[in-house]
C-alpha positions as CSV (number, residue, x, y, z in Angstrom):
1,X,0.0,0.0,0.0
2,X,1.4,3.4,-0.9
3,X,2.8,5.5,1.9
4,X,0.3,8.3,1.0
5,X,-2.4,5.9,2.3
6,X,-0.9,5.6,5.8
7,X,-2.2,7.8,8.5
8,X,-0.7,8.3,12.0
9,X,-2.8,9.5,14.8
10,X,-1.2,11.2,17.8
11,X,-2.8,11.4,21.2
12,X,-1.1,13.5,24.0
13,X,-2.3,12.5,27.4
14,X,-2.0,13.4,31.1
15,X,-4.2,11.9,33.8
16,X,-7.2,11.3,31.5
17,X,-8.0,7.7,32.6
18,X,-11.7,8.6,32.7
19,X,-11.8,9.2,28.9
20,X,-8.7,7.9,27.2
21,X,-10.0,4.4,26.6
22,X,-12.9,5.8,24.6
23,X,-10.4,7.8,22.6
24,X,-8.3,4.8,21.9
25,X,-11.3,2.7,20.9
26,X,-12.6,5.4,18.5
27,X,-9.2,5.1,16.7
28,X,-8.8,1.4,16.7
29,X,-12.4,0.7,15.7
30,X,-12.0,2.5,12.4
31,X,-12.2,0.1,9.4
32,X,-9.3,-2.4,9.6
33,X,-8.6,-2.1,5.9
34,X,-7.0,1.3,6.6
35,X,-3.3,1.3,7.2
36,X,-2.9,3.3,10.3
37,X,-0.5,3.9,13.1
38,X,-1.6,5.1,16.6
39,X,0.8,6.8,19.0
40,X,0.0,7.9,22.5
41,X,2.4,10.2,24.3
42,X,1.6,10.2,28.0
43,X,3.2,12.8,30.3
44,X,3.9,10.4,33.2
45,X,0.3,10.2,34.4
46,X,-0.3,9.2,38.0
47,X,-3.9,7.8,37.6
48,X,-4.9,4.6,35.9
49,X,-3.8,5.7,32.4
50,X,-0.8,3.2,32.4
51,X,-3.1,0.3,33.1
52,X,-5.3,1.2,30.2
53,X,-2.4,1.7,27.8
54,X,-0.9,-1.6,28.7
55,X,-4.2,-3.3,27.6
56,X,-3.5,-2.0,24.1
57,X,0.2,-2.8,23.9
58,X,0.8,-4.3,20.5
59,X,-2.0,-2.4,18.9
60,X,-0.7,1.0,19.7
61,X,2.7,2.6,20.3
62,X,2.9,4.5,23.6
63,X,5.4,6.1,25.9
64,X,5.0,7.6,29.3
65,X,7.6,10.1,30.5
66,X,7.6,13.7,31.8
67,X,7.3,16.3,29.1
68,X,7.0,20.1,28.7
69,X,3.2,20.1,28.1
70,X,0.7,19.2,25.5
71,X,2.4,20.8,22.5
72,X,5.7,19.1,23.4
73,X,4.0,15.8,23.6
74,X,2.3,16.3,20.2
75,X,5.6,17.4,18.6
76,X,7.3,14.3,20.0
77,X,4.5,12.0,18.6
78,X,4.6,13.6,15.2
79,X,8.4,13.1,15.1
80,X,7.9,9.4,15.8
81,X,5.1,9.0,13.2
82,X,5.8,7.1,10.0
83,X,2.6,8.0,8.2
84,X,2.3,10.8,5.6
85,X,-1.0,12.0,7.0
86,X,-1.3,13.1,10.6
87,X,-4.3,13.3,12.9
88,X,-4.0,14.8,16.4
89,X,-6.7,13.6,18.8
90,X,-6.6,14.7,22.5
91,X,-7.2,12.0,25.1
92,X,-10.7,13.1,25.9
93,X,-12.0,13.5,22.3
94,X,-13.1,10.8,19.9
95,X,-13.3,10.1,16.1
96,X,-16.6,9.5,14.4
97,X,-17.0,6.1,12.8
98,X,-15.5,6.1,9.3
99,X,-13.7,9.4,9.9
100,X,-10.2,8.2,8.9
101,X,-11.5,6.6,5.8
102,X,-13.1,9.8,4.6
103,X,-9.9,11.7,5.3
104,X,-7.7,9.2,3.4
105,X,-10.2,9.3,0.5
106,X,-10.0,13.1,0.4
107,X,-6.3,13.3,0.4
108,X,-6.2,10.6,-2.3
109,X,-8.6,12.5,-4.5
110,X,-6.8,15.8,-3.9
111,X,-3.1,15.1,-3.9
112,X,-2.3,18.8,-3.8
113,X,-4.1,19.2,-0.5
114,X,-1.8,19.7,2.5
115,X,-4.3,20.1,5.3
116,X,-8.0,19.7,5.7
117,X,-10.8,20.0,8.3
118,X,-14.3,18.6,8.7
119,X,-17.2,19.1,11.0
120,X,-17.1,18.3,14.7
121,X,-19.8,17.7,17.3
122,X,-19.5,18.7,21.0
123,X,-20.1,16.0,23.5
124,X,-20.3,15.7,27.3
125,X,-18.8,13.2,29.8
126,X,-21.4,10.6,28.8
127,X,-20.7,11.0,25.0
128,X,-24.0,12.8,24.5
129,X,-24.1,15.7,22.0
130,X,-24.4,19.1,23.6
131,X,-24.4,22.8,22.4
132,X,-26.0,21.9,19.1
133,X,-26.6,25.5,18.4
134,X,-22.8,26.2,18.5
135,X,-22.1,23.2,16.2
136,X,-24.6,24.5,13.7
137,X,-23.0,28.0,13.8
138,X,-19.5,26.5,13.2
139,X,-20.9,24.2,10.5
140,X,-22.1,27.3,8.7
141,X,-18.9,29.3,9.2
142,X,-16.5,26.6,7.9
143,X,-18.3,25.9,4.6
144,X,-16.0,28.4,2.9
145,X,-12.5,29.3,4.0
146,X,-10.6,32.6,3.8
147,X,-7.5,33.7,5.6
148,X,-9.4,36.8,6.8
149,X,-12.2,34.8,8.4
150,X,-9.7,32.7,10.2
151,X,-8.0,35.8,11.5
152,X,-11.3,37.1,12.9
153,X,-12.6,33.9,14.4
154,X,-11.3,30.3,14.8
155,X,-14.2,28.1,13.9
156,X,-12.0,25.1,13.0
157,X,-12.4,22.3,15.5
158,X,-9.0,20.8,16.3
159,X,-10.0,17.1,16.4
160,X,-11.4,17.3,12.9
161,X,-8.1,18.6,11.4
162,X,-5.6,16.4,9.5
163,X,-2.5,17.4,7.6
164,X,0.5,16.0,5.7
165,X,3.6,15.5,7.8
166,X,5.6,17.2,5.2
167,X,3.5,20.4,5.6
168,X,3.9,20.2,9.3
169,X,7.6,19.8,9.0
170,X,7.7,23.0,6.9
171,X,5.5,25.2,9.1
172,X,5.9,23.5,12.5
173,X,6.5,22.6,15.2
174,X,3.7,23.4,17.6
175,X,4.6,26.4,19.9
176,X,5.2,25.0,23.4
177,X,4.7,28.5,24.9
178,X,1.0,28.5,23.9
179,X,-0.9,26.4,26.4
180,X,-4.4,27.2,25.2
181,X,-4.4,28.1,21.5
182,X,-1.4,26.2,20.0
183,X,-3.8,24.8,17.4
184,X,-4.9,28.2,16.2
185,X,-1.3,29.2,15.8
186,X,-0.7,26.2,13.6
187,X,-3.8,26.9,11.5
188,X,-2.6,30.4,10.7
189,X,0.8,29.1,9.7
190,X,-0.7,26.4,7.5
191,X,-3.0,29.1,6.0
192,X,-0.1,31.3,5.0
193,X,1.1,28.6,2.5
194,X,-1.8,26.3,1.8
195,X,-5.6,26.4,1.2
196,X,-7.3,23.8,3.3
197,X,-9.6,21.0,2.0
198,X,-13.0,20.8,3.5
199,X,-14.7,17.5,4.3
200,X,-18.5,18.2,4.8
201,X,-18.9,15.4,7.3
202,X,-18.7,15.0,11.0
203,X,-15.2,13.6,11.7
204,X,-14.9,13.9,15.5
205,X,-16.4,14.7,18.8
206,X,-14.9,17.4,21.0
207,X,-15.5,16.7,24.7
208,X,-16.4,19.4,27.2
209,X,-16.2,18.4,30.8
210,X,-15.4,19.9,34.2
211,X,-11.6,19.6,33.9
212,X,-11.1,20.3,30.2
213,X,-8.9,23.3,29.4
214,X,-11.3,24.8,27.0
215,X,-14.0,24.8,29.7
216,X,-11.8,26.0,32.6
217,X,-9.8,28.5,30.6
218,X,-12.0,29.8,27.8
219,X,-11.2,33.4,28.6
220,X,-7.5,32.8,28.5
221,X,-7.9,30.8,25.3
222,X,-9.6,33.6,23.4
223,X,-7.2,36.2,24.6
224,X,-4.3,34.0,23.6
225,X,-5.9,33.6,20.1
226,X,-6.0,37.4,19.8
227,X,-2.3,37.8,20.5
228,X,-1.5,35.0,18.0
229,X,-3.5,36.9,15.4
230,X,-1.6,40.1,16.3
231,X,1.7,38.3,15.8
232,X,0.9,37.2,12.3
233,X,-1.2,40.0,10.9
234,X,-1.3,43.6,12.2
235,X,-4.0,45.0,9.9
236,X,-6.1,47.2,12.2
237,X,-9.5,46.3,10.7
238,X,-9.1,42.6,11.3
239,X,-7.7,43.1,14.8
240,X,-10.7,45.3,15.6
241,X,-13.1,42.7,14.3
242,X,-11.3,40.0,16.3
243,X,-11.5,42.0,19.5
244,X,-15.3,42.4,19.0
245,X,-15.6,38.6,18.4
246,X,-13.4,37.9,21.4
247,X,-15.2,40.0,23.9
248,X,-18.6,38.9,22.6
249,X,-17.7,35.3,23.0
250,X,-16.1,35.7,26.5
251,X,-19.3,37.4,27.6
252,X,-21.4,34.7,26.0
253,X,-19.6,32.0,27.8
254,X,-19.8,33.9,31.1
255,X,-23.6,34.3,30.6
256,X,-24.0,30.6,29.9
257,X,-22.1,29.8,33.1
258,X,-24.3,32.1,35.1
259,X,-27.5,30.6,33.7
260,X,-26.2,27.1,34.4
261,X,-25.3,28.0,38.0
262,X,-28.9,29.4,38.5
263,X,-30.4,26.1,37.3
264,X,-28.2,24.1,39.7
């Protein structure tokens, strides 16, 4: 089978025993005809993660050692990867059935494509879909891609992004100094050189739970995204529009939290 058909999935992990087995299974249960490689980079977890990983020894590659955070773990995993196509799936997220097959098919049909994204649902601790209104909004926003729209607002869901390793080697690695928006930084670097492909299907589920970074640090994430935008493009009109989006979104999340607290 040609190397272009091989996909490597990288999962960074730290103390995610509650979810990581569902993540692993969502990768391994993709159709067996697909030539895939799965690498888990664990940052020396002190929960039951090791026990779970040992169950899958022989079916996945994994290491567990201290690292310098999520971006460092992902960079390490991509360096180990032997596939031409890379997927990055965090240890609390999942792939949709058939997702990797759709990704491989798109890259095969579009050999010029260097990176792509698809749709992504938002799920809770019990794998139930939540925030459907937000998913519908993102689905609408990602139908067409422009660099300017990405500067103003990051509607690309990280678990539904795939890229060629050669493109990552050109624009990467992930910035280890960005704890919340390292993915947005990478998308902007990809977008400087390559137009993304768009797969109009749900490829993944992004999990929101009590301890997820995006849930606990949403304000910090949006502020970090703004400063990343500022680093790559200083046009005032787009910075102004991004600031409007940023503060509107931060307020929106605050309001949702207040309403949730009242109900509880």
